[in-house]
C-alpha positions in Angstrom: -0.1 0.0 0.1 1.1 3.5 -0.8 0.0 6.9 0.4 2.0 8.7 -2.5 1.4 7.2 -5.9 2.9 10.1 -7.6 6.0 9.3 -6.5 5.5 5.4 -6.7 4.7 6.2 -10.1 7.9 8.0 -11.2 9.9 5.1 -9.4 8.1 2.9 -11.6 8.3 4.5 -14.9 12.0 5.0 -14.1 12.4 1.3 -13.7 14.3 1.7 -10.1 14.0 -0.5 -7.1 13.8 1.5 -3.8 17.2 0.7 -3.0 18.8 1.7 -6.6 16.9 5.2 -6.1 18.4 5.6 -2.5 22.1 5.2 -4.1 21.3 7.5 -7.3 20.0 10.0 -4.6 23.5 9.3 -2.3 25.4 10.4 -5.6 23.8 13.6 -5.9 24.0 14.3 -2.2 27.8 13.8 -2.5 28.1 16.0 -5.9 26.2 18.8 -3.9 27.9 18.7 -0.9 31.1 16.7 -1.3 30.2 13.9 1.0 28.0 11.0 -0.2 24.5 10.7 1.2 23.6 7.8 3.6 19.7 7.6 2.5 18.6 3.7 2.4 15.5 1.9 1.0 13.9 2.4 4.0 13.6 6.3 3.2 12.5 5.6 0.1 10.0 3.1 1.6 8.8 5.9 3.9 8.2 8.3 1.2 6.1 6.0 -1.2 3.8 4.8 2.0 3.3 8.5 3.1 4.9 7.9 6.5 7.1 11.0 5.6 5.0 13.5 3.9 7.9 16.4 3.7 11.3 15.3 3.4 14.4 17.2 4.5 15.7 20.2 2.4 18.6 18.3 1.0 16.7 15.0 0.4 13.7 17.3 -1.5 16.4 18.9 -3.6 18.1 15.9 -4.9 14.4 14.4 -5.6 13.7 17.0 -7.6 16.8 16.9 -9.6 16.5 13.2 -10.2 12.9 13.4 -11.4 13.0 16.9 -13.0 9.6 18.1 -10.8 8.9 19.8 -7.5 8.5 18.0 -4.1 4.9 19.1 -4.4 4.5 17.2 -7.8 6.2 14.3 -6.5 3.0 14.2 -4.1 4.9 15.5 -1.2 3.1 18.1 1.2 4.8 20.5 3.5 3.2 20.8 7.2 0.4 23.2 7.3 1.6 26.6 7.9 5.3 25.8 6.5 6.5 27.6 3.4 9.0 25.8 1.2 12.3 27.0 2.5 14.5 29.4 -0.2 17.5 27.2 -1.5 21.0 28.8 -2.9 21.0 25.9 -5.0 17.9 26.9 -6.8 19.6 27.8 -10.1 21.3 24.4 -9.9 17.8 23.0 -9.7 16.2 24.5 -12.5 19.4 23.7 -14.8 19.4 19.8 -13.8 15.7 19.6 -13.7 15.5 20.7 -17.7 18.3 18.5 -18.5 17.0 15.5 -16.5 13.6 15.7 -17.9 14.9 15.8 -21.4 17.1 12.9 -21.1 14.7 10.9 -19.4 12.1 11.3 -22.1 14.7 10.9 -25.1 15.5 7.7 -23.8 12.0 6.5 -24.3 12.1 7.5 -28.3 12.3 4.8 -30.5 14.7 6.2 -33.2 17.4 9.0 -33.2 18.3 10.4 -36.7 21.7 11.0 -37.6 21.0 14.8 -37.5 20.4 14.7 -33.7 16.5 15.3 -34.1 14.0 12.9 -32.7 10.7 12.0 -34.1 7.6 10.9 -32.1 4.9 9.3 -34.6 1.9 7.2 -34.1 3.9 4.3 -33.5 4.6 5.9 -30.2 1.1 6.6 -29.3 -0.1 3.1 -30.5 2.5 1.5 -28.0 0.8 3.6 -24.9 -2.5 2.7 -26.2 -2.1 -0.9 -26.4 -0.9 -0.4 -22.7 -3.9 1.5 -21.8 -6.0 -1.2 -22.9 -4.0 -3.7 -20.5 -4.8 -1.4 -17.8 -8.5 -1.4 -18.9 -8.6 -5.0 -18.5 -6.6 -5.3 -15.3 -9.3 -2.9 -13.9 -12.0 -4.9 -15.1 -10.5 -8.1 -13.9 -9.2 -7.5 -10.5 -10.6 -3.8 -9.6 -9.0 -0.8 -9.2 -6.3 -0.4 -6.6 -3.3 1.6 -5.8 -1.0 -0.7 -8.0 -3.5 0.5 -11.0 -3.6 4.1 -9.8 0.2 4.0 -9.9 0.8 2.4 -13.0 -1.7 4.7 -15.0 0.1 7.7 -13.8 3.5 6.4 -15.0 2.1 5.9 -18.5 0.6 9.5 -18.4 4.0 10.8 -17.4 5.4 9.0 -20.2 3.0 10.4 -22.7 3.8 13.7 -21.5 7.6 13.0 -21.6 7.6 12.3 -25.2 5.7 15.5 -25.6 8.5 17.4 -23.9 11.3 16.3 -26.1 10.1 15.0 -29.3 9.4 16.7 -32.4 5.9 15.6 -33.5 3.1 16.5 -35.6 0.0 18.2 -34.4 -2.1 15.0 -34.8 0.2 13.1 -32.9 0.6 15.5 -30.2 -3.4 15.9 -29.8 -3.4 11.8 -29.5 -0.5 12.1 -26.7 -2.6 14.4 -25.0 -5.7 12.1 -25.2 -3.5 9.4 -23.9 -2.1 11.3 -21.4 -6.0 12.4 -20.1 -6.9 8.8 -20.5 -4.4 7.3 -18.1 -4.8 9.9 -15.8 -8.5 9.2 -15.9 -7.9 5.7 -15.0 -5.8 6.9 -12.0 -8.7 9.1 -11.2 -11.3 6.1 -11.2 -8.7 4.0 -9.1 -8.8 6.6 -6.3 -12.4 7.0 -6.5 -13.1 3.6 -6.2 -10.7 3.3 -3.4 -12.5 6.6 -1.8 -9.2 8.6 -1.7 -11.0 12.2 -2.4 -7.9 14.2 -2.0 -5.8 12.3 -4.6 -8.8 11.7 -6.8 -9.5 15.6 -6.8 -5.8 16.2 -8.1 -6.0 13.6 -11.0 -9.4 15.3 -12.0 -8.0 18.7 -12.5 -5.0 17.3 -14.2 -7.1 15.0 -16.5 -9.6 17.7 -17.3 -7.0 20.0 -18.6 -5.3 17.1 -20.6 -8.4 16.1 -22.2 -9.0 19.7 -23.0 -5.9 20.1 -24.8 -6.6 16.9 -26.7 -9.9 18.4 -27.9 -11.9 15.3 -26.8 -15.6 15.2 -26.0 -15.6 11.4 -25.2 -12.9 11.7 -22.8 -14.2 14.8 -21.0 -17.3 13.1 -20.9 -15.7 10.1 -19.0 -14.4 12.6 -16.5 -17.7 14.3 -15.7 -18.9 10.9 -14.7 -16.0 10.0 -12.3 -16.3 13.8 -11.1 -20.2 13.1 -10.4 -19.2 10.1 -8.2 -16.5 11.8 -6.6 -18.8 14.8 -5.4 -21.4 12.3 -4.4 -19.2 10.3 -2.3 -18.2 13.7 -0.6 -21.7 14.5 -0.1 -21.4 17.3 -2.4 -24.9 16.9 -4.1 -25.1 19.8 -6.2 -21.8 19.6 -7.8 -22.6 15.9 -8.4 -25.5 16.9 -10.2 -23.9 19.6 -12.1 -21.0 17.4 -13.2 -23.7 14.5 -14.4 -25.5 17.1 -16.3 -22.1 18.3 -18.0 -21.6 15.0 -19.0 -25.0 14.6 -20.8 -24.3 17.8 -22.6 -21.0 16.7 -24.2 -21.0 16.5 -28.0 -20.0 12.8 -28.1 -23.6 12.1 -26.3 -25.3 13.8 -29.6 -22.9 11.9 -31.9 -23.4 8.3 -30.4 -26.4 7.1 -28.5 -24.2 4.5 -26.5 -22.5 7.5 -24.8 -25.7 9.0 -24.4 -26.7 6.3 -22.7 -24.3 5.8 -20.3 -24.5 9.7 -19.4 -28.2 9.6 -18.9 -27.9 6.5 -16.6 -25.3 8.2 -14.6 -27.5 11.4 -14.1 -30.1 8.8 -13.0 -27.9 8.2 -10.4 -27.3 11.2 -8.9 -31.0 12.7 -9.1 -32.3 9.5 -7.4 -29.6 9.9 -4.5 -31.1 13.5 -4.2 -34.6 12.0 -4.2 -35.8 13.1 -7.4 -38.0 10.4 -8.4 -39.5 11.2 -11.4 -36.4 13.0 -13.1 -34.6 10.0 -12.1 -37.0 7.7 -13.9 -37.2 10.0 -17.0 -33.3 10.0 -17.1 -33.3 6.2 -17.0 -35.7 5.8 -19.8 -33.6 8.2 -21.8 -30.7 6.0 -21.4 -33.0 2.8 -22.2 -34.0 4.2 -25.3 -30.7 5.4 -26.3 -29.0 2.0 -25.5 -31.9 0.3 -27.8 -30.7 3.0 -30.6 -26.9 2.2 -30.2 -25.0 0.2 -32.8 -23.2 -2.1 -30.3 -20.6 -3.4 -33.1 -19.3 0.4 -33.9 -15.8 0.7 -32.6 -15.3 2.9 -29.8 -12.5 3.9 -26.9 -11.5 1.1 -24.9 -12.5 2.6 -21.5 -16.1 2.3 -23.0 -15.9 -1.6 -23.2 -17.6 -2.3 -19.6 -20.7 -0.8 -20.6 -23.2 -3.3 -21.9 -26.7 -4.5 -21.2 -25.2 -5.9 -17.9 -23.9 -2.7 -16.6 -27.0 -0.7 -18.0 -29.2 -3.3 -16.0 -26.7 -2.7 -12.6 -26.8 1.2 -13.0 -30.9 0.9 -13.0 -30.6 -1.2 -10.2 -28.9 1.3 -8.0 -31.4 3.9 -9.2 -34.4 1.9 -8.2 -32.8 1.0 -4.5 -32.0 4.7 -3.9 -35.9 5.4 -4.9 -36.9 2.7 -2.3 -37.9 0.5 -5.1 -36.1 -2.5 -3.7 -37.8 -5.2 -5.5 -37.3 -3.7 -8.9 -33.5 -3.0 -7.9 -33.4 -7.1 -7.1 -34.8 -7.8 -10.5 -32.3 -5.7 -12.3 -29.4 -7.0 -10.5 -30.1 -10.5 -10.9 -30.2 -9.8 -14.7 -27.1 -8.0 -14.3 -25.5 -11.0 -12.7 -26.6 -13.3 -15.3 -25.3 -11.1 -18.1 -22.1 -10.0 -16.6 -19.1 -11.2 -18.7 -17.1 -13.7 -16.5 -13.9 -11.5 -16.7 -15.6 -8.7 -14.9 -14.8 -9.9 -11.3 -14.8 -6.7 -9.9 -18.2 -5.9 -10.9 -19.8 -9.1 -9.9 -18.5 -8.6 -6.6 -20.1 -4.8 -6.4 -23.3 -5.8 -7.9 -23.4 -9.1 -5.9 -23.4 -7.2 -2.7 -25.9 -4.8 -3.8 -28.2 -7.6 -4.5 -27.9 -8.7 -0.9 -28.4 -5.3 0.4 -31.7 -5.0 -1.9 -33.0 -8.2 -0.3 -32.0 -7.1 3.1 -34.1 -3.9 2.7 -36.9 -6.1 1.6 -36.6 -8.1 5.0 -35.2 -11.2 3.3 -32.4 -11.6 6.0 -32.0 -15.5 5.2 -31.8 -15.1 1.3 -29.6 -11.8 1.7 -27.2 -13.7 4.1 -27.0 -16.3 1.4 -26.2 -14.1 -1.1 -23.8 -12.0 0.5 -21.6 -14.9 1.7 -21.0 -15.8 -1.9 -19.2 -12.5 -2.3 -17.2 -12.0 0.9 -13.5 -12.0 0.8 -11.6 -15.1 1.6 -9.9 -14.8 5.1 -6.9 -12.2 5.4 -8.0 -10.8 1.9 -7.8 -7.0 2.0 -11.1 -5.2 0.8 -11.2 -1.7 0.9 -13.0 1.4 -0.9 -16.4 1.0 -2.4 -16.3 -3.0 -2.0 -15.7 -2.5 1.9 -18.1 -0.1 2.5 -20.6 -2.4 1.0 -19.7 -5.1 3.5 -19.9 -3.0 6.3 -23.5 -1.4 5.0 -24.6 -5.1 5.1 -23.1 -6.1 8.6 -24.6 -3.2 10.3 -28.0 -3.8 8.4 -28.1 -7.5 9.1 -27.2 -6.7 12.5 -30.2 -4.6 12.9 -33.0 -7.0 10.9 -32.0 -10.0 12.7 -30.0 -9.2 15.9 -28.4 -12.4 17.7 -30.1 -14.9 15.1 -28.0 -17.8 13.7 -27.3 -16.1 10.6 -26.1 -12.9 12.2 -23.8 -14.9 14.4 -22.2 -16.9 11.6 -22.1 -13.8 9.3 -20.0 -11.9 12.2 -17.5 -14.8 12.6 -17.0 -15.1 8.8 -17.2 -11.2 8.4 -14.6 -10.9 11.4 -12.0 -13.1 9.4 -11.5 -10.6 6.8 -9.7 -7.4 6.6 -12.4 -5.1 5.7 -11.0 -1.7 5.7 -13.9 1.0 4.1 
């Protein structure tokens, strides 16, 4: 587990172990002071896990030189009320920072013509896009995690590094900005799914900026959906509603009914959370109508692969549950689980636990208990984020509905064997 995915992503991007990074930083300290540094992998581990949130001045300086960005951009935060101390080595830092960024990115380029110039082409973007498809597949199969967040940030930095040092046509640059936005959006989703709002907000701002530079309505629509969920988690419901509405206004929703269906379903989810019964059902009907009009064989962005009939039923179930229509919610969830692709294990657990909650809300304690047991993690397996919260809700709900019963005791024992950290 890491509390600083920005630094972790930079380390992974550089292909370094924690011990190797410590050695490199010690060399830099030696060049700076005349005496070799004494950093170890333990220092690096403390930075990555977030145990050390603001390294000492000398350590920050060599970290900035190593990665070519400020300590804040590496994910460090000064203690409240403390400003960055001025450094007499600031000129050296700026000079070395520029050189480091250029050398790091240049090493990524596939070819170097004899005249010394370097070209970035569609083949470079194609390689990045293949990596993005792999990340999307990993997310669908195993779920969002800090590892996914770190990998996504590393790939986003790769796309920006290529822009920094290579010559590229406008079309290539636009695509690289799109990919940087796509990777950052995946990091955003991982932070949202793990319920890490502070990190998610930083990713959201960066991803929106990159999507704007790419001129991608499709990517902005994706990001508005994540922004709506983030605001919902933070109980900022008016912001959540505004973000969901913004998603439905993106050009891609007028162009492609499948995107319009997803945006409308997400809007219905926020409206239902606000208790707006009629608007929510109207948005859900619009989502259904748009889905029926969509050509499912059309080629679309990799991140949209998750949105199929099963997912629309799942989103509909969440809307029905929030509106208190638990029998309707249960029916949608049964259809979702029957249609869900086998590789979507994270979604199967998420919707399975929602099914148990829908049954619990109807007073069906025995059935709800049997359902929830199917999705309870193995003993010792960590569960966090949204899944952990659902398990906690079920635990509390079963205790209220059937206190002291056989199933409540059995559930409590099984639940205690796991490591739930919502």
